[in-house]
C-alpha positions in Angstrom: 68.4 142.3 156.1 70.7 144.6 158.1 69.2 146.9 160.7 69.4 150.4 160.0 71.4 152.7 162.3 70.8 156.3 162.7 73.9 157.2 164.3 76.8 158.4 162.4 80.3 157.8 163.9 82.4 160.9 164.6 86.1 161.3 165.5 87.1 162.1 169.0 89.8 164.7 168.7 92.1 162.3 170.4 91.6 159.7 167.7 91.7 162.6 165.0 95.0 164.0 166.0 96.4 160.3 166.3 95.6 159.9 162.5 96.3 163.5 161.0 98.9 165.2 163.3 102.3 164.0 164.1 103.3 165.1 167.6 106.8 165.9 168.6 108.1 164.0 171.6 107.8 167.4 173.5 104.2 167.6 172.5 102.9 164.3 173.6 101.3 165.9 176.7 98.9 167.6 174.4 97.1 164.4 173.8 95.9 164.1 177.4 93.5 167.1 177.1 92.8 167.4 173.2 89.4 165.9 173.7 88.5 169.2 175.4 90.8 171.9 174.3 93.5 172.4 171.6 95.3 175.4 170.0 98.3 175.9 167.7 99.5 178.5 165.3 99.3 177.8 161.8 102.9 178.4 161.0 104.3 176.3 163.8 106.4 173.6 162.0 106.4 171.4 164.8 102.7 170.6 164.4 102.8 168.4 161.4 99.5 168.2 159.7 99.0 165.8 156.9 96.9 167.4 154.1 94.5 167.1 152.6 92.2 166.0 155.3 89.3 163.9 153.9 85.6 164.5 154.8 85.2 163.7 158.7 83.2 164.8 161.8 84.5 165.7 165.1 82.9 165.9 168.6 84.4 169.4 169.4 83.7 172.9 167.8 86.6 174.4 165.9 87.4 177.8 164.6 90.2 178.9 162.1 91.7 182.4 161.8 94.0 183.5 159.1 96.5 186.5 159.7 98.6 185.8 156.6 98.1 183.4 153.6 95.2 181.4 152.4 93.4 178.3 153.5 91.0 176.3 151.6 88.4 174.2 153.5 85.0 172.8 153.1 82.2 172.7 155.6 79.2 170.8 154.5 78.3 171.7 150.9 80.1 175.1 151.1 83.7 175.4 150.0 85.8 178.3 151.5 89.0 180.2 150.9 90.0 181.8 154.1 91.9 184.9 153.6 93.8 187.4 156.1 91.3 188.9 158.6 89.0 186.0 157.9 87.7 183.3 160.4 86.0 180.0 159.6 83.7 178.3 162.3 83.0 174.5 162.3 80.3 173.4 164.8 80.6 170.0 166.3 79.4 167.0 164.2 79.6 168.9 160.9 81.2 167.3 158.0 84.3 169.3 157.1 87.6 169.0 155.1 90.9 170.7 154.9 92.3 170.9 151.4 95.5 173.0 151.7 97.4 175.9 153.1 99.6 178.4 151.3 103.3 178.3 152.1 103.0 181.5 153.9 99.9 180.5 156.0 99.7 182.1 159.5 97.1 182.4 162.0 95.4 180.0 164.7 93.4 176.8 164.8 91.5 176.1 167.9 89.0 173.6 169.0 86.9 173.1 172.2 84.3 170.9 173.6 81.0 172.1 174.8 81.7 171.1 178.1 85.1 173.1 178.3 83.3 176.3 177.2 80.7 175.7 179.8 78.2 178.4 178.5 75.3 177.1 176.6 73.8 180.4 175.8 77.2 181.6 174.5 77.5 178.4 172.4 74.1 178.7 170.9 74.8 182.2 169.6 78.3 180.9 168.3 76.6 178.2 166.2 73.8 180.6 165.1 76.6 182.4 163.3 76.9 179.5 160.8 73.2 179.6 159.7 73.9 181.7 156.6 77.8 181.2 156.3 80.7 179.6 158.1 83.1 182.2 157.2 83.3 185.7 158.8 85.1 188.7 157.8 86.5 190.5 160.9 86.8 194.1 161.4 90.4 195.2 161.7 89.9 196.6 165.4 88.3 193.0 166.5 90.8 191.1 164.6 93.7 192.7 166.3 92.1 192.0 169.8 91.3 188.3 168.9 94.7 187.5 167.5 96.3 189.0 170.6 93.9 186.9 172.8 94.7 183.8 170.7 98.6 184.4 171.1 98.2 184.6 174.7 96.0 181.3 174.8 98.6 179.6 172.5 101.4 180.3 175.0 99.5 179.4 178.0 98.4 176.2 176.4 102.4 175.6 175.6 103.2 176.2 179.3 100.7 173.7 180.3 96.9 172.9 180.0 96.1 172.0 183.6 97.7 174.7 185.2 96.3 177.3 182.9 92.8 175.6 182.3 91.0 178.5 184.0 92.6 181.1 182.2 92.2 179.4 178.8 88.3 178.8 179.6 88.1 182.7 180.1 90.1 183.9 177.1 88.0 181.5 175.0 84.8 183.0 176.1 86.2 186.5 175.5 87.3 185.5 171.9 83.7 184.1 171.2 81.9 187.2 172.7 84.1 189.6 170.6 83.2 187.5 167.3 79.4 187.0 168.3 79.0 190.8 169.0 80.8 191.9 166.1 78.6 189.6 163.5 75.2 189.3 165.5 73.7 192.3 164.3 74.6 191.7 160.5 73.6 188.0 160.7 70.1 188.6 162.0 69.4 191.5 159.5 70.6 189.5 156.5 68.8 186.1 157.0 66.3 186.2 154.2 63.6 183.7 153.1 65.9 181.7 150.5 68.6 181.3 153.2 65.8 179.9 155.7 64.4 177.5 153.1 68.0 176.3 152.3 68.8 175.9 155.9 65.6 173.9 156.7 66.2 171.9 153.5 69.9 171.0 154.5 68.8 170.3 158.3 66.0 168.1 157.2 68.4 165.9 155.1 71.1 165.7 157.8 68.6 164.6 160.3 67.1 161.9 158.3 70.1 160.4 156.5 68.5 157.0 156.5 65.2 157.9 155.0 66.0 158.7 151.3 63.3 161.1 150.9 62.3 162.2 147.3 62.5 165.9 146.5 58.8 166.0 146.4 58.6 164.5 150.0 60.9 166.9 151.2 59.0 169.9 149.6 55.7 168.7 151.1 57.3 168.6 154.6 58.5 172.2 154.2 55.2 173.2 152.7 56.6 174.2 149.2 55.9 172.9 145.6 59.1 170.9 144.3 59.6 173.6 141.6 59.9 176.5 144.2 62.2 174.4 146.4 64.5 173.6 143.7 64.6 177.3 142.3 65.2 178.6 145.7 68.2 176.1 146.4 69.6 176.7 143.0 69.6 180.4 143.3 71.1 180.4 146.8 73.8 177.7 146.4 74.2 177.3 142.7 73.3 173.7 142.8 69.9 171.9 142.2 68.0 170.6 145.2 68.8 167.1 144.0 72.5 168.0 143.6 72.8 169.2 147.2 71.0 166.0 148.5 73.4 163.8 146.7 76.5 165.7 148.0 75.4 165.4 151.5 74.8 161.7 151.2 78.2 161.1 149.5 79.9 163.2 152.2 78.4 161.0 154.9 79.3 158.0 153.1 82.8 159.1 153.1 82.7 159.9 156.8 81.5 156.4 157.5 84.1 154.8 155.3 87.0 156.8 156.9 85.8 156.8 160.5 84.0 153.3 161.0 85.0 149.7 160.5 81.5 149.1 159.1 81.2 146.9 155.9 79.9 148.5 152.6 76.5 147.0 153.3 76.1 148.4 156.5 77.0 151.9 155.3 74.5 151.5 152.6 71.7 150.8 155.0 72.8 153.5 157.3 72.2 155.9 154.4 68.8 154.5 153.3 70.1 152.2 150.5 68.4 148.6 150.3 70.4 147.6 147.3 74.1 147.5 147.9 74.7 147.5 144.0 72.9 150.7 143.6 74.6 152.3 146.4 78.0 151.4 144.8 76.8 153.0 141.5 75.6 155.8 143.2 78.8 156.5 145.0 80.9 155.8 141.8 78.8 158.3 139.7 79.8 161.2 142.0 83.5 160.1 143.1 84.6 158.0 140.1 85.5 155.4 142.8 83.6 152.6 144.3 83.1 152.6 148.0 85.7 149.8 148.5 88.3 151.7 146.1 87.7 155.0 148.1 88.2 153.2 151.5 91.4 151.3 150.0 92.7 155.0 148.8 92.4 156.6 152.5 93.8 153.5 154.3 96.9 155.6 155.1 94.6 157.5 157.5 94.3 154.4 159.7 
């Protein structure tokens, strides 16, 4: 029997950019620092992003702000359309996908490591913003200031990361403070019991991926009845507790199939399945593909 491994592999941004972004010869210098910081304008045609990007994890925090057009992304079990004046936050190690951009897309993508930001309190507040939703509607006045700052950051980054590193750090902190202050009061006041239960439920699954709990076991841990747990999840996200559990496991399986060289048996054990055949049937029921067929389909990303 294979030993279970609690660790789920994740992309380092350098590897991620190698697989999904085609840099021009003039942009190769960006690879040197992409593990810590990266920014680009969404309408920059010199950055060639290969969409759609399948479910993956990164070791950096990213945010995505739209000034024109539309983007479709998914974070965890939530799917989002990001329109003008909207911002999407993806904390490090969260499963995300990027489905597509409209032809008139404009705005900015930026990612940064915890160490680059260098402010744990600020980062904690930033990540708190995602307890209820990853998408934020930004007020026009704040939006204009944030876009101005990101435009300056993008130009500084193009000029050279190392010579402008300190400025980029300061501007990034300012951007995060702007967004945190704007959204803090609303988020604290809007968190209700249903959201608390849903957040606790998802967190429990994500931190025990190899346990394969039953819904009753999770309900017991959360001091709820299975019926109350299911009704709460259903009313909050439109899916049953079991459907949410299944979706999280399938996403993690896809991440492992994409980001590791582990065989299917190892992945099954990592996710709490003792029977490889059952895992394959479980995966196919949700995706219409066996794990082997899915890995073959995404071979182009390796």
